[in-house]
C-alpha positions in Angstrom: 46.4 53.0 104.6 45.7 52.8 108.2 48.0 49.8 108.4 50.8 51.6 106.8 50.5 54.5 109.2 50.5 52.0 112.3 54.2 51.1 111.3 55.3 54.6 112.2 57.6 54.5 115.4 56.8 56.6 118.3 59.0 59.5 119.5 60.4 57.7 122.4 61.5 54.5 120.4 63.3 56.8 117.9 65.1 58.7 120.8 66.2 55.4 122.3 68.0 54.2 119.2 71.9 54.7 119.2 71.4 57.5 116.6 68.6 59.1 118.5 70.8 59.2 121.6 73.7 60.6 119.8 71.5 63.3 118.3 70.2 64.2 121.8 73.7 64.4 123.1 74.8 66.5 120.2 72.1 68.9 119.8 69.8 68.7 122.8 66.6 67.2 123.7 64.1 70.0 122.3 65.9 70.5 119.0 66.2 66.6 118.4 62.5 66.0 119.4 61.4 68.9 116.9 63.4 67.5 114.1 62.2 64.0 114.6 58.6 65.3 114.6 59.4 67.1 111.3 60.9 63.9 109.8 58.1 61.8 110.9 55.5 64.2 109.3 57.4 64.0 106.1 57.4 60.2 106.3 53.6 60.2 106.9 52.9 62.5 104.0 55.2 60.3 101.7 53.1 57.2 103.0 49.8 58.9 102.4 50.9 59.9 98.8 52.1 56.4 98.0 55.8 57.6 97.5 57.3 55.6 100.3 56.9 52.1 101.3 55.9 51.0 105.0 58.8 49.3 106.9 59.0 47.8 110.3 58.9 50.0 113.3 62.5 49.1 114.6 63.9 49.8 111.0 61.9 53.0 110.7 63.0 54.3 114.0 66.7 53.7 113.2 66.1 55.3 109.9 64.3 58.5 111.2 66.9 58.9 114.0 69.8 58.6 111.6 68.3 61.1 109.4 67.4 63.5 112.3 71.2 63.6 113.3 72.4 64.0 109.8 70.1 66.9 109.4 70.8 68.7 112.7 74.5 68.1 112.0 74.1 69.8 108.6 71.9 72.7 110.0 74.4 73.4 112.8 77.5 73.1 110.5 79.4 76.6 110.6 78.9 78.5 107.5 82.5 80.0 107.8 84.4 76.6 107.4 88.1 76.2 107.2 89.2 75.6 103.5 92.4 75.1 101.6 93.4 78.2 99.6 94.8 76.6 96.2 93.6 79.4 94.1 97.2 81.0 93.5 95.9 84.3 95.2 97.9 84.7 98.6 95.9 87.4 100.1 92.5 86.2 98.8 89.7 88.5 100.0 86.9 86.0 99.8 88.9 83.5 101.8 89.9 85.7 104.7 93.0 87.4 103.3 95.9 86.9 105.7 96.5 83.8 107.9 97.1 84.7 111.5 100.6 84.0 112.7 100.8 81.4 115.5 101.7 84.1 118.2 98.7 86.1 116.9 96.5 83.0 117.6 97.9 82.5 120.9 97.3 86.2 121.8 93.7 86.1 120.4 93.0 82.9 122.6 94.3 84.6 125.7 92.1 87.7 125.0 89.0 85.5 124.5 89.5 83.1 127.5 90.1 85.7 130.3 90.2 89.2 131.3 93.1 91.4 130.0 94.3 95.1 130.4 92.4 96.4 127.5 91.6 99.8 128.8 93.6 99.6 132.1 96.9 101.1 133.0 98.6 98.6 135.2 101.4 100.8 136.3 98.9 103.7 137.5 96.0 101.4 138.6 93.4 103.3 136.5 91.6 103.6 133.1 93.9 103.6 130.1 93.5 103.7 126.2 92.8 100.6 124.3 95.1 101.6 121.3 98.2 102.3 123.6 100.1 99.1 123.2 99.4 98.7 119.4 100.1 102.4 118.7 103.3 102.4 120.4 104.4 99.4 118.3 103.3 101.1 115.1 105.2 104.2 116.0 108.5 102.2 116.9 108.3 100.2 113.5 107.4 102.9 111.2 108.8 106.1 112.9 105.3 107.8 113.1 104.9 110.2 115.9 101.4 108.6 116.7 98.9 106.1 115.3 95.3 105.4 115.7 93.7 102.0 115.0 90.2 101.4 113.6 88.6 98.3 111.9 89.7 98.6 108.5 91.4 100.9 105.9 88.2 102.3 104.6 87.3 103.2 108.2 90.8 104.8 108.7 90.0 107.2 105.4 86.4 107.9 106.7 87.8 108.8 110.1 90.6 111.2 108.7 88.2 112.9 106.3 85.4 113.4 109.0 88.0 114.7 111.6 90.0 117.0 109.3 87.9 117.7 106.4 84.2 117.8 107.5 82.2 120.5 105.7 85.3 121.4 103.5 86.9 120.2 100.4 89.3 117.3 99.9 91.5 117.4 96.7 92.1 114.0 94.9 93.3 113.1 91.4 90.6 111.8 89.2 92.6 108.9 88.6 92.7 107.8 92.3 88.9 107.8 92.7 88.9 104.0 93.1 86.3 101.3 93.6 87.5 98.7 96.1 85.8 95.4 96.8 82.1 95.1 97.3 81.3 98.3 95.3 82.7 100.6 97.8 83.8 103.8 95.9 86.1 106.5 97.3 83.6 109.4 96.3 80.9 107.6 98.6 83.4 107.2 101.6 84.0 111.1 101.1 80.4 111.9 101.0 79.7 109.8 103.9 82.6 111.5 105.9 80.9 115.2 105.2 83.7 116.4 102.9 83.4 117.6 99.3 85.3 116.0 96.8 87.3 118.3 94.4 88.7 116.1 91.7 91.6 117.3 89.6 93.5 116.3 86.4 92.3 113.5 84.4 92.1 109.6 84.6 95.5 109.3 83.0 97.4 112.4 83.8 97.3 114.7 86.8 100.1 117.3 87.2 101.2 119.5 90.1 99.7 122.6 88.6 96.1 120.8 88.8 96.4 120.4 92.6 97.9 124.0 92.9 95.0 125.4 90.7 92.4 123.7 92.8 93.4 124.9 96.3 91.2 127.8 97.7 89.9 128.9 101.0 87.7 125.8 101.3 90.4 123.1 100.9 91.0 121.1 103.9 93.5 118.5 102.9 95.2 117.0 100.0 94.7 113.2 99.5 96.7 110.7 97.7 95.0 107.1 97.1 96.7 104.0 96.0 95.2 102.6 92.9 94.9 99.2 94.8 93.6 96.8 92.1 94.6 98.4 88.7 97.1 100.3 86.9 96.9 102.9 84.3 99.5 102.4 81.7 100.8 104.3 78.5 100.4 108.0 78.2 100.3 108.8 82.0 101.6 111.0 84.6 101.3 111.0 88.4 102.1 113.7 90.8 104.0 112.0 93.6 104.0 112.8 97.4 107.7 114.4 97.4 106.5 116.6 94.6 103.3 117.5 96.2 104.6 118.2 99.6 106.0 121.6 99.1 102.5 122.8 97.7 100.9 121.3 100.7 103.5 122.9 103.0 103.1 126.4 101.4 99.2 126.4 101.9 99.3 124.9 105.3 97.4 121.9 104.2 97.9 118.2 105.6 99.0 115.6 102.9 97.3 112.2 103.5 98.5 109.2 101.8 96.2 106.3 101.7 98.4 103.3 100.9 95.7 100.7 100.9 97.4 97.2 101.5 100.6 98.7 103.3 103.7 96.9 104.0 106.1 97.4 106.9 109.2 95.8 105.1 111.0 96.1 101.9 109.6 93.0 100.0 112.7 92.9 97.6 114.6 91.5 100.5 112.8 88.3 99.8 113.2 88.4 96.0 109.4 89.9 95.7 108.6 93.1 93.8 109.2 96.3 95.6 106.2 97.9 97.1 106.3 101.3 98.7 106.1 100.9 102.5 104.6 102.9 105.2 108.2 103.8 106.3 108.8 105.2 102.8 105.7 107.4 103.0 106.5 108.9 106.3 110.2 109.5 105.3 108.9 111.5 102.2 107.3 113.7 104.9 103.5 113.1 104.5 101.4 114.1 107.4 99.4 111.0 107.7 99.5 107.6 106.2 96.5 105.1 106.2 96.9 101.3 105.5 95.4 97.9 106.3 96.4 95.1 108.8 95.2 92.1 107.1 96.9 92.3 103.8 100.7 92.5 103.3 101.0 93.4 107.1 99.8 89.7 107.6 97.5 90.4 110.7 93.9 90.6 111.6 91.4 93.1 109.8 92.3 96.6 111.0 93.0 100.0 109.7 95.7 102.3 110.7 96.2 106.2 110.7 99.9 107.0 111.6 101.9 110.2 111.3 101.7 113.7 112.9 100.7 113.5 116.6 98.3 116.5 116.5 96.4 115.1 113.3 96.2 111.5 115.0 94.9 113.0 118.1 92.3 114.8 116.3 91.2 111.6 114.6 91.2 109.7 118.0 89.1 112.2 119.7 86.4 112.4 117.0 82.9 110.7 117.9 83.3 108.3 115.1 86.5 106.7 116.4 84.4 104.6 119.2 82.0 103.2 116.4 85.1 102.2 114.4 87.2 100.9 117.2 88.8 97.2 117.3 87.7 94.7 119.8 90.0 93.0 122.3 90.5 89.9 120.3 91.7 91.6 117.2 93.9 94.0 119.2 95.6 91.3 121.0 96.3 89.5 117.7 97.5 92.8 116.0 100.0 93.5 118.9 101.4 89.8 118.7 101.7 90.4 114.7 103.4 93.8 114.9 105.9 92.5 117.5 107.0 90.1 115.0 108.4 92.8 112.9 111.0 93.7 115.7 113.0 90.6 114.3 113.0 90.9 110.6 115.6 88.3 110.0 113.0 85.5 111.1 109.8 87.3 109.8 109.3 85.1 106.9 109.5 81.9 109.2 107.0 83.3 111.6 104.5 85.3 109.4 102.3 83.0 107.2 101.6 85.7 104.6 105.3 86.4 103.9 106.1 82.8 104.0 103.7 82.2 101.4 104.9 85.1 99.2 108.4 84.0 99.5 107.9 80.1 99.1 110.8 78.3 97.4 110.1 76.3 94.3 111.7 73.1 96.0 109.2 73.3 98.9 106.3 73.4 96.4 107.9 70.6 94.2 108.1 68.3 97.2 104.4 69.0 98.2 103.3 68.2 94.6 105.2 65.0 94.7 103.5 64.0 97.9 100.0 64.8 96.7 100.1 63.5 93.1 99.6 59.8 93.6 96.6 60.3 95.9 95.0 62.8 93.3 95.7 60.6 90.4 93.9 57.6 92.2 90.9 59.5 92.9 90.3 61.2 89.5 88.5 59.2 86.6 90.2 58.2 83.6 91.1 61.0 81.2 92.0 63.4 83.9 95.4 62.4 84.8 96.9 65.2 87.0 100.4 66.7 86.2 102.8 69.0 87.9 102.8 72.4 86.0 104.3 75.7 86.3 101.8 78.3 87.5 101.4 82.1 88.0 100.3 83.2 91.4 99.6 86.7 92.6 99.7 88.6 95.8 96.0 89.8 96.0 94.0 92.3 97.9 95.0 95.1 95.8 98.8 94.7 96.2 100.8 95.0 93.0 97.9 94.0 90.8 100.0 93.5 87.5 102.9 91.3 89.2 102.9 87.5 89.1 104.7 85.2 91.2 106.2 82.0 89.7 104.6 79.0 91.4 103.8 75.5 91.1 100.3 73.6 90.8 98.9 70.4 90.2 97.0 70.7 86.8 93.9 68.4 86.2 92.8 68.4 82.5 89.2 68.9 82.4 87.6 70.2 79.2 84.2 71.9 79.1 81.8 71.1 81.9 84.0 68.5 83.6 86.1 71.3 85.0 83.3 72.6 87.1 82.2 69.2 88.0 85.8 68.3 89.4 86.0 71.8 91.0 82.5 71.3 92.6 83.7 67.9 94.1 86.7 69.3 95.5 84.7 72.1 97.2 82.4 69.4 98.8 85.3 67.7 100.5 85.0 67.7 104.4 87.8 70.2 104.1 87.0 72.0 101.0 89.6 72.7 98.6 89.3 75.8 96.5 91.2 76.1 93.3 90.8 77.7 90.1 89.7 77.0 86.6 91.7 78.1 83.5 92.8 76.8 79.9 90.6 73.9 80.0 92.0 72.5 83.4 91.6 72.7 87.1 94.6 74.2 88.9 95.5 73.5 92.5 98.3 76.1 93.2 100.6 75.0 95.9 101.9 78.2 97.1 99.6 78.5 100.2 99.7 75.1 101.3 101.8 74.5 104.3 101.1 70.7 104.9 100.1 68.3 102.2 99.1 65.5 104.5 95.5 66.9 105.2 94.8 67.2 101.4 96.1 63.6 100.8 93.7 62.4 103.4 90.8 64.4 102.0 91.4 63.0 98.4 90.2 59.5 99.5 86.6 60.7 99.5 86.9 62.6 96.1 85.9 59.7 93.8 82.6 59.1 95.6 81.8 62.9 95.4 82.6 62.7 91.5 80.1 59.8 91.1 77.2 61.5 92.7 
């Protein structure tokens, strides 16, 4: 046994191997030595237990150094890796929702790599407000008197309720007491804001008289909430904002419209289903609108409060605003994204979210033809892929029942083989995320911009399937 242990290479020999030097260069001296000691201890335990054979010192040194480099590479690999979204869901919450426009990426990079006038008025030479540039763009594009920006739409609702309804009642239809992703529920947000929920109507039908009957001296505001990720169909009735507005005016109450995803353009212009826009809501006369930045708007995660100046200013001055504000990187990216809306004729070419939503069938067909040979060569017999019609969706609570005709690469894979193939695709250096349905793995092409990286990745798929 002692002769076996004598074959263990010393640290300095391991570090001097090519892999050892590469390990130190990539991960530093201290981390490399700690990992090598860890591996040597594991090797020693295997020798003592008889579960490993002794080998020459030079060979063992190379093997331990290579294992150390591999282990540290794995430990230091980012958890948030870039992936290819081939699920058929354009705004996929689990995959980061909207992809930044190139101009937004450039703006974010400038904000990260140098000082910028974040809260500094260059004209006056003194402290300014960080929301000024973005809120001016929101007002210009939507027609709102003013705007306030926070870190997501849930934060926007939280701030509105805390600033305008704390300690008083907020009236909401029972059918709009939604739960959004991560089990966050509207009643819980209201409770956190310090307002008391007064629900009216029923799940499927809420009339104008229900709102009128609930208004009392303790009522602070009327709240309309976008159903986000569901629809109630059949025997239903919803009281819409134009009908509710006279009641709010008569009682001197603000009417707040939570649009959820929130679009700044008429999507039907690109052949997509119509979704009520921020401009539509403000034109109807609502006092405040809240909406998201990383969904249909196509920018970074953010929440907007837009509408009446006096109400927006009350929100902006509330102590919670500082806790919910955006950092410089997202503000810079948001400003660049909003600026694209000044040129709606070229918006689909410059904004990835809209480009993916409006993608033409011939584009997807060309990408499918480019990928199909490499995919077929990588798959085992019995799983020959084919180009097939698919149904995509917008995602992130926008038009939940609407489907977008799409195109996909369909891999027949009955039973457990579907998960085996899907898992191998996820293990590629650039993970490919598809979906499993109807006895097949589907790789939807709607969100793919360039087929070449996928073609190159597929060369390694066969080896992953054999493991």
